[in-house]
C-alpha positions in Angstrom: -0.2 0.1 -0.2 1.4 3.6 -0.2 2.1 5.5 2.2 1.3 8.6 2.7 5.1 9.9 2.7 5.3 8.3 -0.3 2.3 10.9 -1.6 4.4 13.4 -0.1 7.6 12.7 -1.3 5.6 12.9 -5.3 5.6 16.6 -5.1 8.7 16.5 -4.0 10.0 14.1 -6.9 7.4 16.2 -8.5 5.7 13.6 -10.3 1.8 13.8 -10.1 -0.3 12.0 -7.9 -2.9 10.5 -9.5 -6.5 9.7 -7.3 -9.5 7.8 -8.1 -12.9 7.7 -6.0 -14.5 4.4 -5.2 -18.2 3.5 -3.6 -18.3 -0.4 -4.1 -16.2 -3.6 -3.4 -15.8 -4.6 -7.6 -14.7 -1.2 -8.7 -12.2 -1.3 -5.9 -11.1 -4.7 -6.9 -10.3 -3.5 -10.8 -8.5 0.0 -9.3 -6.2 -1.7 -6.6 -5.3 -3.4 -10.1 -4.4 -0.1 -11.9 -1.5 2.0 -11.6 -3.8 4.9 -9.7 -1.6 6.1 -6.2 -5.2 6.4 -3.8 -8.5 6.0 -3.8 -11.1 8.5 -2.3 -14.8 6.6 -1.2 -16.3 10.9 -1.3 -19.4 12.4 0.4 -20.5 12.1 -3.9 -21.7 8.3 -3.1 -24.3 9.9 -1.7 -24.8 11.6 -5.4 -23.2 8.8 -7.6 -24.7 5.9 -5.3 -27.7 7.3 -3.8 -29.3 9.5 -6.1 -29.4 12.3 -4.1 -28.7 16.1 -5.4 -25.9 17.2 -3.5 -23.8 15.6 -1.1 -25.1 16.9 2.7 -27.2 13.7 2.8 -24.0 11.3 2.6 -24.1 10.3 6.5 -21.0 8.8 8.5 -22.9 5.1 8.5 -23.5 5.5 4.5 -20.4 6.0 4.3 -18.5 3.9 6.6 -20.5 1.1 4.5 -18.9 2.3 1.4 -15.2 2.2 2.5 -15.7 -1.1 4.3 -17.2 -2.7 0.6 -14.0 -0.4 -0.6 -11.3 -1.7 1.4 -12.7 -5.6 1.2 -11.0 -4.9 -2.6 -7.9 -2.9 -2.6 -5.0 -3.8 -1.0 -2.8 -1.9 -3.0 -3.9 1.8 -2.0 -4.3 4.4 0.2 -8.2 4.9 1.8 -9.1 8.4 2.2 -12.7 8.8 3.8 -14.5 12.0 3.1 -15.9 13.8 6.6 -20.0 14.2 6.3 -21.6 17.6 6.2 -21.4 19.2 9.7 -19.8 16.1 11.5 -16.3 17.6 12.2 -18.6 20.5 13.3 -20.5 18.8 16.1 -17.5 18.9 19.0 -14.3 16.9 18.7 -15.6 13.5 20.6 -18.5 13.4 17.2 -15.6 13.7 15.3 -13.0 11.4 16.5 -16.5 9.0 17.0 -17.0 9.5 13.1 -13.1 8.4 12.1 -12.9 6.3 14.6 -15.7 4.3 12.8 -14.4 5.2 9.1 -10.9 3.5 9.9 -12.0 0.6 11.7 -13.4 -0.3 8.1 -10.5 0.6 6.4 -9.7 3.9 6.2 -6.0 5.3 6.0 -7.2 9.1 6.6 -9.9 11.6 6.6 -10.5 14.5 4.2 -12.3 17.7 5.7 -13.9 20.2 3.5 -12.6 23.7 4.4 -10.5 26.3 7.0 -10.6 29.1 8.1 -13.4 28.5 11.6 -12.7 24.3 10.9 -8.3 24.8 11.4 -8.8 24.4 15.2 -10.8 21.5 15.2 -7.8 20.3 11.7 -5.1 20.5 14.3 -6.8 18.4 16.9 -7.6 15.4 14.6 -3.8 15.8 13.3 -2.5 16.0 16.9 -4.2 12.5 17.8 -2.3 10.8 15.3 -4.9 11.0 11.8 -3.7 11.9 8.7 -6.3 14.9 7.5 -6.4 16.2 4.2 -7.7 19.0 3.3 -10.8 21.0 1.0 -10.6 24.0 -0.5 -12.0 26.6 -3.4 -15.3 24.9 -4.0 -16.5 23.1 -0.9 -19.7 21.4 -2.2 -20.8 20.8 1.8 -21.4 24.5 1.6 -23.3 24.4 -1.7 -26.4 26.2 -0.3 -24.4 29.5 1.1 -21.5 29.0 -2.0 -25.4 29.4 -3.7 -23.7 26.7 -7.1 -21.4 24.7 -8.4 -19.4 28.1 -8.9 -15.6 29.1 -10.2 -14.0 30.2 -6.3 -10.5 32.8 -6.7 -11.6 34.9 -9.8 -11.1 38.4 -7.4 -8.4 38.7 -5.3 -9.7 39.0 -2.4 -11.2 35.7 -2.6 -7.4 34.5 -4.6 -5.4 35.9 -1.7 -7.8 34.1 1.1 -7.9 30.7 -0.4 -3.7 31.2 -0.4 -3.8 32.0 3.1 -6.6 29.2 4.3 -4.0 26.8 1.7 -1.2 28.0 3.8 -2.8 27.3 7.3 -4.0 24.2 6.4 -0.2 23.2 6.0 0.3 24.6 9.1 -2.5 22.8 10.6 -0.5 19.9 9.7 -3.3 18.4 6.7 -1.0 16.1 4.2 -2.8 17.5 1.2 -5.0 19.8 0.2 -7.6 19.4 -3.1 -8.1 22.4 -5.1 -11.6 22.6 -6.9 -13.1 24.5 -9.7 -10.8 27.3 -9.5 -8.5 29.6 -11.7 -5.5 27.1 -13.1 -3.6 30.0 -11.9 -4.5 30.2 -8.6 -3.6 26.5 -8.3 -1.0 27.3 -9.8 0.0 29.7 -6.5 -1.4 28.0 -4.2 0.5 24.8 -5.3 3.6 26.6 -5.4 3.3 28.8 -1.8 3.2 25.3 0.3 5.0 22.3 0.9 2.3 19.6 0.7 0.5 18.4 -2.3 -2.3 19.8 -4.0 -4.9 17.5 -5.4 -7.0 19.3 -8.6 -10.5 18.7 -9.7 -11.3 22.0 -12.2 -8.1 23.3 -11.0 -6.2 23.3 -14.0 -3.2 20.8 -15.0 -0.9 22.9 -12.7 -1.3 21.0 -9.1 0.8 17.6 -7.9 -2.1 15.6 -8.7 -6.2 15.1 -9.9 -8.5 13.4 -8.6 -11.3 12.2 -10.5 -14.5 10.9 -10.1 -14.6 7.7 -11.2 -18.1 7.0 -12.8 -18.0 11.0 -14.7 -14.4 9.3 -15.9 -15.6 6.1 -17.1 -18.6 8.7 -19.5 -22.0 6.9 -17.1 -23.4 9.5 -16.7 -24.4 10.9 -20.2 -25.9 14.1 -18.9 -23.2 15.6 -17.1 -20.6 17.2 -19.1 -18.4 20.2 -16.9 -15.6 21.7 -18.8 -12.8 19.9 -16.6 -14.2 16.6 -17.5 -12.1 14.5 -20.0 -14.4 10.8 -20.6 -12.0 8.1 -21.3 -15.1 6.1 -22.4 -18.5 5.7 -22.8 -19.6 3.6 -20.4 -23.0 4.7 -20.0 -23.2 3.7 -24.2 -21.2 -0.4 -24.1 -23.1 -0.6 -21.1 -27.0 0.9 -22.6 -26.1 -1.5 -25.9 -24.7 -4.8 -23.6 -28.0 -4.6 -21.8 -30.0 -4.7 -25.3 -28.0 -7.2 -26.6 -28.2 -9.3 -23.6 -32.8 -8.5 -23.6 -32.5 -10.0 -27.5 -31.1 -12.8 -27.3 -33.0 -14.0 -24.0 -36.3 -12.8 -26.7 -35.2 -14.4 -29.7 -33.9 -17.5 -27.2 -29.9 -17.1 -28.1 -29.1 -17.6 -24.9 -28.5 -19.3 -23.2 -27.7 -21.9 -27.1 -25.9 -25.4 -25.8 -22.5 -24.2 -25.4 -24.1 -22.1 -21.9 -25.9 -25.2 -20.4 -25.3 -27.8 -18.3 
């Protein structure tokens, strides 16, 4: 399994880092045999796997279920788990209870959105011996206050704040920071301003690495086409064709045939 220290060395050696989201056992088994560096069981599971409109509906028990499934299929990758909406804002005891649950299910680290008032709890979690990945820029758990999936840091004031947030998160002990939906030049400036790796999603090519939702990469969401997304296959079309071919063969009594019968 890749370690936190190994990922940290990637930035020093200017070696790009790849992360992918994963929510279940079967896809974890495939990812385990790839060159991908690390896996995130994201709160995006609420949207991708359960059909909710936002990540706010992800709860600790839901994510623990997915972490356990992924862990059973993953033996060679670092496994990071998202802290769900408000879990780290209900006091230190609640935060550690959630993290304990996640780590007992197989997580090696947690990701916590935001900076500002979260710095104190992040430092407490790190001091408790738990690796923390930070997340700034567009923070989906704050979608209601942000007002939509909007590019962050477009003006000088918000850009300066994001740079300072990144520095504060590094000082709090985070081992890396996700930079979501921000101008490429700002992401580059943040990456150069800190010593820990930055992981981009919709943040241009200058970050230390990239993360993407597995289902988006595979083209399983045919109507989801943000500017930053590169689809590496037409998964939706391929699966639809396979299902229709199966249906056709059964209806025409071509499946199963003699070779497929006992």
